[in-house]
HTML snippet that shows the backbone in 3Dmol.js (N, CA, C, O; Angstrom):
<script src="https://3Dmol.org/build/3Dmol-min.js"></script>
<div id="view" style="width:600px;height:400px;position:relative"></div>
<script>
const pdb = `
ATOM      1  N   MET A   1     134.214-152.562  19.650  1.00  0.00           N
ATOM      2  CA  MET A   1     134.955-153.340  20.609  1.00  0.00           C
ATOM      3  C   MET A   1     134.082-153.535  21.848  1.00  0.00           C
ATOM      4  O   MET A   1     133.546-152.567  22.387  1.00  0.00           O
ATOM      5  N   ARG A   2     133.941-154.754  22.291  1.00  0.00           N
ATOM      6  CA  ARG A   2     133.171-155.060  23.483  1.00  0.00           C
ATOM      7  C   ARG A   2     133.979-154.641  24.702  1.00  0.00           C
ATOM      8  O   ARG A   2     135.182-154.888  24.776  1.00  0.00           O
ATOM      9  N   ARG A   3     133.307-154.006  25.655  1.00  0.00           N
ATOM     10  CA  ARG A   3     133.989-153.595  26.881  1.00  0.00           C
ATOM     11  C   ARG A   3     133.513-154.477  28.017  1.00  0.00           C
ATOM     12  O   ARG A   3     132.334-154.821  28.100  1.00  0.00           O
ATOM     13  N   ALA A   4     134.422-154.835  28.877  1.00  0.00           N
ATOM     14  CA  ALA A   4     134.106-155.686  30.020  1.00  0.00           C
ATOM     15  C   ALA A   4     133.874-154.823  31.240  1.00  0.00           C
ATOM     16  O   ALA A   4     134.530-153.795  31.412  1.00  0.00           O
ATOM     17  N   LEU A   5     132.961-155.223  32.075  1.00  0.00           N
ATOM     18  CA  LEU A   5     132.710-154.548  33.338  1.00  0.00           C
ATOM     19  C   LEU A   5     133.141-155.484  34.450  1.00  0.00           C
ATOM     20  O   LEU A   5     132.570-156.562  34.618  1.00  0.00           O
ATOM     21  N   CYS A   6     134.135-155.082  35.200  1.00  0.00           N
ATOM     22  CA  CYS A   6     134.634-155.900  36.306  1.00  0.00           C
ATOM     23  C   CYS A   6     134.156-155.299  37.607  1.00  0.00           C
ATOM     24  O   CYS A   6     134.422-154.130  37.887  1.00  0.00           O
ATOM     25  N   ILE A   7     133.462-156.075  38.398  1.00  0.00           N
ATOM     26  CA  ILE A   7     133.001-155.593  39.691  1.00  0.00           C
ATOM     27  C   ILE A   7     134.021-156.029  40.726  1.00  0.00           C
ATOM     28  O   ILE A   7     134.122-157.212  41.052  1.00  0.00           O
ATOM     29  N   HIS A   8     134.783-155.062  41.243  1.00  0.00           N
ATOM     30  CA  HIS A   8     135.840-155.379  42.198  1.00  0.00           C
ATOM     31  C   HIS A   8     135.352-155.290  43.636  1.00  0.00           C
ATOM     32  O   HIS A   8     135.851-156.024  44.489  1.00  0.00           O
ATOM     33  N   ASP A   9     134.420-154.440  43.927  1.00  0.00           N
ATOM     34  CA  ASP A   9     133.820-154.378  45.250  1.00  0.00           C
ATOM     35  C   ASP A   9     132.484-153.680  45.116  1.00  0.00           C
ATOM     36  O   ASP A   9     132.093-153.299  44.013  1.00  0.00           O
ATOM     37  N   THR A  10     131.778-153.504  46.222  1.00  0.00           N
ATOM     38  CA  THR A  10     130.441-152.926  46.155  1.00  0.00           C
ATOM     39  C   THR A  10     130.465-151.423  45.953  1.00  0.00           C
ATOM     40  O   THR A  10     129.411-150.826  45.732  1.00  0.00           O
ATOM     41  N   LEU A  11     131.627-150.789  46.020  1.00  0.00           N
ATOM     42  CA  LEU A  11     131.697-149.341  45.914  1.00  0.00           C
ATOM     43  C   LEU A  11     132.015-148.831  44.521  1.00  0.00           C
ATOM     44  O   LEU A  11     131.654-147.702  44.192  1.00  0.00           O
ATOM     45  N   HIS A  12     132.678-149.623  43.693  1.00  0.00           N
ATOM     46  CA  HIS A  12     133.038-149.135  42.365  1.00  0.00           C
ATOM     47  C   HIS A  12     133.180-150.278  41.376  1.00  0.00           C
ATOM     48  O   HIS A  12     133.321-151.444  41.746  1.00  0.00           O
ATOM     49  N   ALA A  13     133.137-149.904  40.116  1.00  0.00           N
ATOM     50  CA  ALA A  13     133.355-150.869  39.031  1.00  0.00           C
ATOM     51  C   ALA A  13     134.412-150.285  38.115  1.00  0.00           C
ATOM     52  O   ALA A  13     134.444-149.075  37.889  1.00  0.00           O
ATOM     53  N   LEU A  14     135.272-151.134  37.589  1.00  0.00           N
ATOM     54  CA  LEU A  14     136.364-150.700  36.734  1.00  0.00           C
ATOM     55  C   LEU A  14     136.145-151.251  35.335  1.00  0.00           C
ATOM     56  O   LEU A  14     135.994-152.460  35.161  1.00  0.00           O
ATOM     57  N   HIS A  15     136.127-150.373  34.333  1.00  0.00           N
ATOM     58  CA  HIS A  15     135.960-150.807  32.944  1.00  0.00           C
ATOM     59  C   HIS A  15     137.321-151.175  32.366  1.00  0.00           C
ATOM     60  O   HIS A  15     138.246-150.363  32.380  1.00  0.00           O
ATOM     61  N   LEU A  16     137.442-152.385  31.866  1.00  0.00           N
ATOM     62  CA  LEU A  16     138.683-152.852  31.260  1.00  0.00           C
ATOM     63  C   LEU A  16     138.385-153.476  29.911  1.00  0.00           C
ATOM     64  O   LEU A  16     137.314-154.053  29.723  1.00  0.00           O
ATOM     65  N   ASP A  17     139.306-153.373  28.970  1.00  0.00           N
ATOM     66  CA  ASP A  17     139.145-154.018  27.674  1.00  0.00           C
ATOM     67  C   ASP A  17     139.633-155.454  27.707  1.00  0.00           C
ATOM     68  O   ASP A  17     139.354-156.218  26.783  1.00  0.00           O
ATOM     69  N   SER A  18     140.345-155.832  28.736  1.00  0.00           N
ATOM     70  CA  SER A  18     140.877-157.189  28.828  1.00  0.00           C
ATOM     71  C   SER A  18     139.942-158.065  29.655  1.00  0.00           C
ATOM     72  O   SER A  18     138.993-157.575  30.266  1.00  0.00           O
ATOM     73  N   THR A  19     140.213-159.326  29.664  1.00  0.00           N
ATOM     74  CA  THR A  19     139.394-160.276  30.415  1.00  0.00           C
ATOM     75  C   THR A  19     139.540-160.043  31.903  1.00  0.00           C
ATOM     76  O   THR A  19     140.644-159.827  32.403  1.00  0.00           O
ATOM     77  N   CYS A  20     138.441-160.086  32.597  1.00  0.00           N
ATOM     78  CA  CYS A  20     138.437-159.982  34.056  1.00  0.00           C
ATOM     79  C   CYS A  20     138.045-161.353  34.599  1.00  0.00           C
ATOM     80  O   CYS A  20     137.070-161.936  34.126  1.00  0.00           O
ATOM     81  N   PRO A  21     138.763-161.874  35.559  1.00  0.00           N
ATOM     82  CA  PRO A  21     138.365-163.164  36.115  1.00  0.00           C
ATOM     83  C   PRO A  21     137.075-163.026  36.910  1.00  0.00           C
ATOM     84  O   PRO A  21     136.796-161.970  37.478  1.00  0.00           O
ATOM     85  N   GLN A  22     136.303-164.084  36.945  1.00  0.00           N
ATOM     86  CA  GLN A  22     135.080-164.057  37.739  1.00  0.00           C
ATOM     87  C   GLN A  22     135.463-163.994  39.207  1.00  0.00           C
ATOM     88  O   GLN A  22     136.394-164.672  39.642  1.00  0.00           O
ATOM     89  N   ASN A  23     134.742-163.177  39.974  1.00  0.00           N
ATOM     90  CA  ASN A  23     134.992-163.081  41.407  1.00  0.00           C
ATOM     91  C   ASN A  23     133.720-163.441  42.159  1.00  0.00           C
ATOM     92  O   ASN A  23     132.745-163.878  41.547  1.00  0.00           O
ATOM     93  N   ASN A  24     133.714-163.265  43.475  1.00  0.00           N
ATOM     94  CA  ASN A  24     132.552-163.650  44.280  1.00  0.00           C
ATOM     95  C   ASN A  24     131.295-162.902  43.869  1.00  0.00           C
ATOM     96  O   ASN A  24     130.212-163.489  43.852  1.00  0.00           O
ATOM     97  N   TYR A  25     131.413-161.608  43.532  1.00  0.00           N
ATOM     98  CA  TYR A  25     130.236-160.852  43.118  1.00  0.00           C
ATOM     99  C   TYR A  25     129.679-161.394  41.804  1.00  0.00           C
ATOM    100  O   TYR A  25     128.464-161.508  41.645  1.00  0.00           O
ATOM    101  N   GLY A  26     130.541-161.721  40.883  1.00  0.00           N
ATOM    102  CA  GLY A  26     130.094-162.312  39.626  1.00  0.00           C
ATOM    103  C   GLY A  26     129.383-163.630  39.841  1.00  0.00           C
ATOM    104  O   GLY A  26     128.381-163.910  39.184  1.00  0.00           O
ATOM    105  N   ARG A  27     129.890-164.446  40.756  1.00  0.00           N
ATOM    106  CA  ARG A  27     129.253-165.733  41.060  1.00  0.00           C
ATOM    107  C   ARG A  27     127.875-165.536  41.686  1.00  0.00           C
ATOM    108  O   ARG A  27     126.957-166.308  41.411  1.00  0.00           O
ATOM    109  N   ILE A  28     127.720-164.515  42.521  1.00  0.00           N
ATOM    110  CA  ILE A  28     126.406-164.231  43.122  1.00  0.00           C
ATOM    111  C   ILE A  28     125.398-163.917  42.022  1.00  0.00           C
ATOM    112  O   ILE A  28     124.293-164.460  42.018  1.00  0.00           O
ATOM    113  N   PHE A  29     125.777-163.035  41.083  1.00  0.00           N
ATOM    114  CA  PHE A  29     124.878-162.694  39.980  1.00  0.00           C
ATOM    115  C   PHE A  29     124.598-163.906  39.101  1.00  0.00           C
ATOM    116  O   PHE A  29     123.458-164.113  38.683  1.00  0.00           O
ATOM    117  N   LYS A  30     125.612-164.705  38.817  1.00  0.00           N
ATOM    118  CA  LYS A  30     125.450-165.882  37.961  1.00  0.00           C
ATOM    119  C   LYS A  30     124.524-166.899  38.607  1.00  0.00           C
ATOM    120  O   LYS A  30     123.713-167.521  37.921  1.00  0.00           O
ATOM    121  N   ASN A  31     124.635-167.076  39.920  1.00  0.00           N
ATOM    122  CA  ASN A  31     123.741-168.002  40.622  1.00  0.00           C
ATOM    123  C   ASN A  31     122.300-167.520  40.576  1.00  0.00           C
ATOM    124  O   ASN A  31     121.382-168.332  40.461  1.00  0.00           O
ATOM    125  N   ALA A  32     122.088-166.217  40.663  1.00  0.00           N
ATOM    126  CA  ALA A  32     120.732-165.666  40.644  1.00  0.00           C
ATOM    127  C   ALA A  32     120.135-165.684  39.239  1.00  0.00           C
ATOM    128  O   ALA A  32     118.940-165.929  39.074  1.00  0.00           O
ATOM    129  N   CYS A  33     120.962-165.426  38.230  1.00  0.00           N
ATOM    130  CA  CYS A  33     120.500-165.367  36.835  1.00  0.00           C
ATOM    131  C   CYS A  33     121.478-166.140  35.959  1.00  0.00           C
ATOM    132  O   CYS A  33     122.393-165.542  35.394  1.00  0.00           O
ATOM    133  N   PRO A  34     121.309-167.450  35.833  1.00  0.00           N
ATOM    134  CA  PRO A  34     122.273-168.280  35.104  1.00  0.00           C
ATOM    135  C   PRO A  34     122.477-167.889  33.642  1.00  0.00           C
ATOM    136  O   PRO A  34     123.545-168.150  33.087  1.00  0.00           O
ATOM    137  N   ASP A  35     121.479-167.268  33.002  1.00  0.00           N
ATOM    138  CA  ASP A  35     121.615-166.870  31.601  1.00  0.00           C
ATOM    139  C   ASP A  35     122.251-165.495  31.442  1.00  0.00           C
ATOM    140  O   ASP A  35     122.563-165.088  30.323  1.00  0.00           O
ATOM    141  N   ALA A  36     122.449-164.774  32.539  1.00  0.00           N
ATOM    142  CA  ALA A  36     123.001-163.420  32.474  1.00  0.00           C
ATOM    143  C   ALA A  36     124.503-163.448  32.237  1.00  0.00           C
ATOM    144  O   ALA A  36     125.194-164.385  32.637  1.00  0.00           O
ATOM    145  N   TYR A  37     124.988-162.418  31.589  1.00  0.00           N
ATOM    146  CA  TYR A  37     126.426-162.260  31.342  1.00  0.00           C
ATOM    147  C   TYR A  37     127.013-161.655  32.611  1.00  0.00           C
ATOM    148  O   TYR A  37     126.844-160.460  32.851  1.00  0.00           O
ATOM    149  N   SER A  38     127.694-162.448  33.426  1.00  0.00           N
ATOM    150  CA  SER A  38     128.099-161.993  34.754  1.00  0.00           C
ATOM    151  C   SER A  38     129.558-161.592  34.874  1.00  0.00           C
ATOM    152  O   SER A  38     129.934-160.974  35.870  1.00  0.00           O
ATOM    153  N   TYR A  39     130.383-161.914  33.909  1.00  0.00           N
ATOM    154  CA  TYR A  39     131.784-161.479  33.912  1.00  0.00           C
ATOM    155  C   TYR A  39     132.303-161.540  32.481  1.00  0.00           C
ATOM    156  O   TYR A  39     131.686-162.156  31.613  1.00  0.00           O
ATOM    157  N   ALA A  40     133.421-160.907  32.249  1.00  0.00           N
ATOM    158  CA  ALA A  40     133.950-160.829  30.887  1.00  0.00           C
ATOM    159  C   ALA A  40     134.138-162.213  30.281  1.00  0.00           C
ATOM    160  O   ALA A  40     134.665-163.125  30.919  1.00  0.00           O
ATOM    161  N   TYR A  41     133.702-162.346  29.053  1.00  0.00           N
ATOM    162  CA  TYR A  41     133.854-163.588  28.291  1.00  0.00           C
ATOM    163  C   TYR A  41     133.111-164.765  28.908  1.00  0.00           C
ATOM    164  O   TYR A  41     133.595-165.896  28.873  1.00  0.00           O
ATOM    165  N   ASP A  42     131.943-164.500  29.469  1.00  0.00           N
ATOM    166  CA  ASP A  42     131.059-165.533  29.998  1.00  0.00           C
ATOM    167  C   ASP A  42     130.217-166.075  28.842  1.00  0.00           C
ATOM    168  O   ASP A  42     129.005-166.243  28.975  1.00  0.00           O
ATOM    169  N   ASP A  43     130.861-166.343  27.716  1.00  0.00           N
ATOM    170  CA  ASP A  43     130.166-166.700  26.487  1.00  0.00           C
ATOM    171  C   ASP A  43     129.504-168.071  26.503  1.00  0.00           C
ATOM    172  O   ASP A  43     128.460-168.257  25.878  1.00  0.00           O
ATOM    173  N   ALA A  44     130.086-169.021  27.200  1.00  0.00           N
ATOM    174  CA  ALA A  44     129.598-170.404  27.126  1.00  0.00           C
ATOM    175  C   ALA A  44     128.144-170.546  27.550  1.00  0.00           C
ATOM    176  O   ALA A  44     127.433-171.388  27.001  1.00  0.00           O
ATOM    177  N   THR A  45     127.679-169.755  28.505  1.00  0.00           N
ATOM    178  CA  THR A  45     126.311-169.908  28.991  1.00  0.00           C
ATOM    179  C   THR A  45     125.453-168.677  28.763  1.00  0.00           C
ATOM    180  O   THR A  45     124.274-168.679  29.118  1.00  0.00           O
ATOM    181  N   SER A  46     126.016-167.623  28.178  1.00  0.00           N
ATOM    182  CA  SER A  46     125.272-166.365  28.135  1.00  0.00           C
ATOM    183  C   SER A  46     125.256-165.662  26.788  1.00  0.00           C
ATOM    184  O   SER A  46     124.738-164.549  26.694  1.00  0.00           O
ATOM    185  N   THR A  47     125.798-166.260  25.758  1.00  0.00           N
ATOM    186  CA  THR A  47     125.784-165.651  24.436  1.00  0.00           C
ATOM    187  C   THR A  47     124.910-166.504  23.524  1.00  0.00           C
ATOM    188  O   THR A  47     125.125-167.708  23.386  1.00  0.00           O
ATOM    189  N   PHE A  48     123.934-165.870  22.911  1.00  0.00           N
ATOM    190  CA  PHE A  48     122.983-166.597  22.085  1.00  0.00           C
ATOM    191  C   PHE A  48     122.936-165.969  20.693  1.00  0.00           C
ATOM    192  O   PHE A  48     123.153-164.767  20.546  1.00  0.00           O
ATOM    193  N   THR A  49     122.658-166.770  19.689  1.00  0.00           N
ATOM    194  CA  THR A  49     122.542-166.273  18.324  1.00  0.00           C
ATOM    195  C   THR A  49     121.250-166.772  17.697  1.00  0.00           C
ATOM    196  O   THR A  49     120.696-167.789  18.115  1.00  0.00           O
ATOM    197  N   CYS A  50     120.783-166.058  16.708  1.00  0.00           N
ATOM    198  CA  CYS A  50     119.627-166.470  15.914  1.00  0.00           C
ATOM    199  C   CYS A  50     120.148-166.784  14.518  1.00  0.00           C
ATOM    200  O   CYS A  50     120.894-165.995  13.937  1.00  0.00           O
ATOM    201  N   SER A  51     119.762-167.913  13.991  1.00  0.00           N
ATOM    202  CA  SER A  51     120.232-168.272  12.655  1.00  0.00           C
ATOM    203  C   SER A  51     119.044-168.457  11.717  1.00  0.00           C
ATOM    204  O   SER A  51     117.911-168.662  12.155  1.00  0.00           O
ATOM    205  N   SER A  52     119.325-168.381  10.430  1.00  0.00           N
ATOM    206  CA  SER A  52     118.295-168.585   9.412  1.00  0.00           C
ATOM    207  C   SER A  52     118.942-169.290   8.230  1.00  0.00           C
ATOM    208  O   SER A  52     120.151-169.517   8.209  1.00  0.00           O
ATOM    209  N   ALA A  53     118.130-169.625   7.265  1.00  0.00           N
ATOM    210  CA  ALA A  53     118.645-170.275   6.061  1.00  0.00           C
ATOM    211  C   ALA A  53     119.592-169.322   5.341  1.00  0.00           C
ATOM    212  O   ALA A  53     119.403-168.107   5.407  1.00  0.00           O
ATOM    213  N   PRO A  54     120.607-169.845   4.658  1.00  0.00           N
ATOM    214  CA  PRO A  54     121.552-168.981   3.935  1.00  0.00           C
ATOM    215  C   PRO A  54     120.829-168.046   2.968  1.00  0.00           C
ATOM    216  O   PRO A  54     119.974-168.480   2.197  1.00  0.00           O
ATOM    217  N   GLY A  55     121.181-166.760   3.017  1.00  0.00           N
ATOM    218  CA  GLY A  55     120.585-165.775   2.124  1.00  0.00           C
ATOM    219  C   GLY A  55     119.220-165.272   2.550  1.00  0.00           C
ATOM    220  O   GLY A  55     118.624-164.459   1.844  1.00  0.00           O
ATOM    221  N   LYS A  56     118.715-165.722   3.663  1.00  0.00           N
ATOM    222  CA  LYS A  56     117.391-165.308   4.145  1.00  0.00           C
ATOM    223  C   LYS A  56     117.540-164.573   5.476  1.00  0.00           C
ATOM    224  O   LYS A  56     118.389-164.921   6.296  1.00  0.00           O
ATOM    225  N   ALA A  57     116.717-163.565   5.677  1.00  0.00           N
ATOM    226  CA  ALA A  57     116.692-162.869   6.966  1.00  0.00           C
ATOM    227  C   ALA A  57     115.997-163.760   7.986  1.00  0.00           C
ATOM    228  O   ALA A  57     115.136-164.563   7.629  1.00  0.00           O
ATOM    229  N   SER A  58     116.363-163.622   9.230  1.00  0.00           N
ATOM    230  CA  SER A  58     115.788-164.495  10.257  1.00  0.00           C
ATOM    231  C   SER A  58     114.338-164.172  10.551  1.00  0.00           C
ATOM    232  O   SER A  58     113.585-165.049  10.975  1.00  0.00           O
ATOM    233  N   GLY A  59     113.927-162.922  10.332  1.00  0.00           N
ATOM    234  CA  GLY A  59     112.545-162.553  10.599  1.00  0.00           C
ATOM    235  C   GLY A  59     112.260-162.317  12.071  1.00  0.00           C
ATOM    236  O   GLY A  59     111.102-162.164  12.461  1.00  0.00           O
ATOM    237  N   HIS A  60     113.288-162.286  12.885  1.00  0.00           N
ATOM    238  CA  HIS A  60     113.106-162.045  14.314  1.00  0.00           C
ATOM    239  C   HIS A  60     113.231-160.557  14.616  1.00  0.00           C
ATOM    240  O   HIS A  60     114.065-159.861  14.038  1.00  0.00           O
ATOM    241  N   ILE A  61     112.400-160.087  15.517  1.00  0.00           N
ATOM    242  CA  ILE A  61     112.525-158.726  16.031  1.00  0.00           C
ATOM    243  C   ILE A  61     112.805-158.851  17.518  1.00  0.00           C
ATOM    244  O   ILE A  61     112.029-159.456  18.257  1.00  0.00           O
ATOM    245  N   ILE A  62     113.902-158.284  17.944  1.00  0.00           N
ATOM    246  CA  ILE A  62     114.272-158.339  19.358  1.00  0.00           C
ATOM    247  C   ILE A  62     114.151-156.937  19.919  1.00  0.00           C
ATOM    248  O   ILE A  62     114.822-156.018  19.450  1.00  0.00           O
ATOM    249  N   SER A  63     113.293-156.764  20.929  1.00  0.00           N
ATOM    250  CA  SER A  63     113.071-155.457  21.546  1.00  0.00           C
ATOM    251  C   SER A  63     113.563-155.482  22.980  1.00  0.00           C
ATOM    252  O   SER A  63     113.279-156.420  23.725  1.00  0.00           O
ATOM    253  N   PHE A  64     114.294-154.459  23.360  1.00  0.00           N
ATOM    254  CA  PHE A  64     114.760-154.309  24.736  1.00  0.00           C
ATOM    255  C   PHE A  64     113.990-153.155  25.358  1.00  0.00           C
ATOM    256  O   PHE A  64     114.023-152.035  24.849  1.00  0.00           O
ATOM    257  N   CYS A  65     113.311-153.421  26.437  1.00  0.00           N
ATOM    258  CA  CYS A  65     112.522-152.394  27.115  1.00  0.00           C
ATOM    259  C   CYS A  65     113.150-152.091  28.469  1.00  0.00           C
ATOM    260  O   CYS A  65     113.638-152.992  29.150  1.00  0.00           O
ATOM    261  N   GLY A  66     113.136-150.854  28.844  1.00  0.00           N
ATOM    262  CA  GLY A  66     113.748-150.489  30.119  1.00  0.00           C
ATOM    263  C   GLY A  66     112.788-149.801  31.020  1.00  0.00           C
ATOM    264  O   GLY A  66     113.147-149.427  32.136  1.00  0.00           O
TER     265      GLY A  66
END
`;
const viewer = $3Dmol.createViewer("view");
viewer.addModel(pdb, "pdb");
viewer.setStyle({}, {cartoon: {color: "spectrum"}});
viewer.zoomTo();
viewer.render();
</script>
């Protein structure tokens, strides 16, 4: 189950399983990084998929470095 992170103010964040509306903090992050997932269900501009031919692996390796 995907969990949403709602930023309500600069002091704390509340984890909710339901949709959180975008607020001013979310808009600040979205303006700075348009491809970033800035609020719950921001799928239209921030969710990407890799596809391949039916029955074939995509051959992509995605690495996340921290």
